NURO-371469 format. One line per field, with one value per residue (C-alpha): x, y, z; residue in one letter. Coordinates in pm, whole numbers, plus 50000, padded with zeros to 5 digits. Example, Ala and Ser with C-alpha at 12.3 -4.5 7.8 and 13.67 -1.06 7.14 Angstrom:
2
X <- [51230 / 51367]
Y <- [49550 / 49894]
Z <- [50780 / 50714]
rest <- [a / s]
//
This chain:
167
X <- [44897 / 44879 / 45087 / 44831 / 44519 / 44725 / 44796 / 44389 / 44300 / 44565 / 44410 / 44045 / 44167 / 44369 / 44029 / 43812 / 43937 / 44119 / 43706 / 43590 / 43894 / 43764 / 43362 / 43371 / 43190 / 43407 / 43740 / 43905 / 43782 / 43897 / 44266 / 44239 / 44152 / 44444 / 44596 / 44447 / 44543 / 44943 / 44939 / 44808 / 45077 / 45357 / 45218 / 45193 / 45578 / 45654 / 45531 / 45736 / 46058 / 46081 / 46174 / 46322 / 46097 / 45803 / 45946 / 46006 / 45605 / 45546 / 45786 / 45730 / 45389 / 45245 / 45403 / 45485 / 45293 / 44945 / 45082 / 45086 / 44831 / 44593 / 44804 / 44638 / 44344 / 44285 / 44454 / 44303 / 43947 / 43662 / 43697 / 43347 / 43185 / 43130 / 43269 / 42988 / 42961 / 43020 / 42768 / 42755 / 42861 / 43198 / 43206 / 43161 / 43410 / 43663 / 43572 / 43634 / 43941 / 44114 / 44027 / 44185 / 44517 / 44521 / 44440 / 44711 / 44946 / 44927 / 44966 / 45293 / 45391 / 45310 / 45580 / 45822 / 45814 / 45808 / 46128 / 46287 / 46292 / 46365 / 46736 / 46834 / 46952 / 46821 / 47135 / 47079 / 47129 / 47223 / 47125 / 47473 / 47369 / 47007 / 47136 / 47441 / 47176 / 46911 / 47236 / 47423 / 47533 / 47669 / 47462 / 47122 / 47095 / 46879 / 47007 / 46901 / 46503 / 46543 / 46587 / 46322 / 46044 / 46182 / 46206 / 45819 / 45679 / 45844 / 45630 / 45380 / 45338 / 45459 / 45166 / 44910 / 45086 / 44992 / 44681 / 44570 / 44757 / 44517 / 44260]
Y <- [68540 / 68242 / 68388 / 68694 / 68385 / 68238 / 68552 / 68649 / 68289 / 68359 / 68669 / 68558 / 68251 / 68508 / 68752 / 68513 / 68330 / 68639 / 68745 / 68402 / 68381 / 68700 / 68636 / 68232 / 68109 / 67855 / 67878 / 67607 / 67702 / 68086 / 67919 / 67664 / 67992 / 68134 / 67884 / 67933 / 68302 / 68183 / 67919 / 68117 / 68391 / 68158 / 68058 / 68460 / 68434 / 68195 / 68390 / 68689 / 68420 / 68508 / 68093 / 68128 / 68298 / 68098 / 67774 / 68021 / 68205 / 67750 / 67591 / 67946 / 68058 / 67807 / 67516 / 67615 / 67893 / 67706 / 67479 / 67708 / 67822 / 67580 / 67434 / 67793 / 67761 / 67353 / 67345 / 67769 / 67741 / 67496 / 67436 / 67329 / 67643 / 67900 / 68259 / 68531 / 68854 / 69164 / 69460 / 69580 / 69925 / 69794 / 69598 / 69938 / 70110 / 69828 / 69821 / 70207 / 70159 / 69861 / 70117 / 70448 / 70183 / 70125 / 70429 / 70532 / 70247 / 70307 / 70647 / 70581 / 70265 / 70468 / 70748 / 70592 / 70291 / 70592 / 70787 / 70452 / 70379 / 70720 / 70808 / 70396 / 70135 / 69778 / 69549 / 69131 / 69077 / 68682 / 68448 / 68512 / 68858 / 68760 / 68510 / 68718 / 69003 / 68763 / 68580 / 68842 / 69092 / 69449 / 69736 / 69663 / 69270 / 69080 / 68814 / 68961 / 69072 / 68702 / 68588 / 68786 / 68657 / 68326 / 68349 / 68515 / 68196 / 67969 / 68180 / 68153 / 67751 / 67761 / 67995 / 67735 / 67402 / 67631 / 67676 / 67298 / 67171 / 67359 / 67254]
Z <- [23174 / 23379 / 23714 / 23741 / 23752 / 23989 / 24198 / 24183 / 24267 / 24584 / 24647 / 24680 / 24916 / 25206 / 25153 / 25205 / 25424 / 25642 / 25617 / 25769 / 26023 / 26219 / 26180 / 26239 / 26577 / 26623 / 26728 / 26585 / 26201 / 26278 / 26327 / 26017 / 25758 / 25930 / 25822 / 25469 / 25524 / 25590 / 25301 / 25038 / 25147 / 25084 / 24688 / 24628 / 24733 / 24553 / 24232 / 24316 / 24335 / 24704 / 24758 / 25105 / 25246 / 25078 / 25294 / 25569 / 25591 / 25589 / 25768 / 26058 / 26007 / 25844 / 26110 / 26430 / 26502 / 26408 / 26623 / 26869 / 26845 / 26825 / 27121 / 27320 / 27205 / 27295 / 27665 / 27742 / 27564 / 27507 / 27120 / 27063 / 27243 / 26979 / 27051 / 27110 / 26857 / 27043 / 27037 / 26680 / 26792 / 26957 / 26675 / 26448 / 26695 / 26619 / 26183 / 26215 / 26421 / 26182 / 25877 / 26029 / 26034 / 25686 / 25599 / 25836 / 25693 / 25357 / 25358 / 25549 / 25275 / 24986 / 25057 / 25223 / 24834 / 24638 / 24864 / 24885 / 24494 / 24413 / 24595 / 24614 / 24429 / 24491 / 24400 / 24440 / 24839 / 24912 / 25139 / 25297 / 25437 / 25496 / 25726 / 25864 / 25993 / 26117 / 26345 / 26385 / 26677 / 26490 / 26460 / 26304 / 26284 / 26488 / 26676 / 27029 / 26878 / 26767 / 27088 / 27278 / 27041 / 27112 / 27494 / 27441 / 27311 / 27535 / 27858 / 27589 / 27599 / 27928 / 28057 / 27860 / 28027 / 28420 / 28351 / 28192 / 28514 / 28711 / 28541]
rest <- [m / g / e / q / i / v / f / l / i / l / g / a / i / i / a / g / c / s / i / l / a / v / t / t / q / k / i / i / r / a / a / t / f / l / l / f / v / l / l / a / t / a / g / i / y / l / l / l / d / y / h / f / l / a / m / v / q / i / a / v / y / a / g / g / i / m / v / l / f / i / f / a / i / l / l / t / n / q / p / g / v / n / v / k / f / e / k / p / w / r / m / f / l / a / a / l / a / a / l / s / g / l / v / i / c / g / h / i / i / f / y / n / v / t / k / i / f / k / y / a / e / i / d / y / i / s / m / q / t / i / g / t / a / m / m / g / t / d / q / h / q / y / l / l / p / f / e / a / i / s / l / l / l / l / a / c / i / i / g / g / i / m / i / a / r / k / r]
//
């Protein structure tokens, strides 16, 4: 019962802060609300006993990515200036596109997850197996995408510095 209450509280925080992140006019506040969403997501991972994933969520996303977002905002924008809202018809089209994307993703996830649970037997996966998969170079291992993302983040930081130097 207690876990369900904590889950509902974390879910409410995620839903509320997500809505506030996309509706606020102050860009720094939007980034702060996004930080709360990421931290509450780590709380849900802790409820599921995914301690490693919760720590990765906090260290990588809530720590590293949010610092990168704030750094980019401060270098490329005037943080105290209000962001202008789009025209209502454009907001309606964006909401319609988001809703249709949600329906398509939900359909794909629902039918693929039921197939996985029907035909596969889920075993315990050790941390060593996860680490080997993340940093391996064999087939179905993710070292190349990991390095590509690190180069992309480096390019973003260099781009932000170059924009700031031009001012």
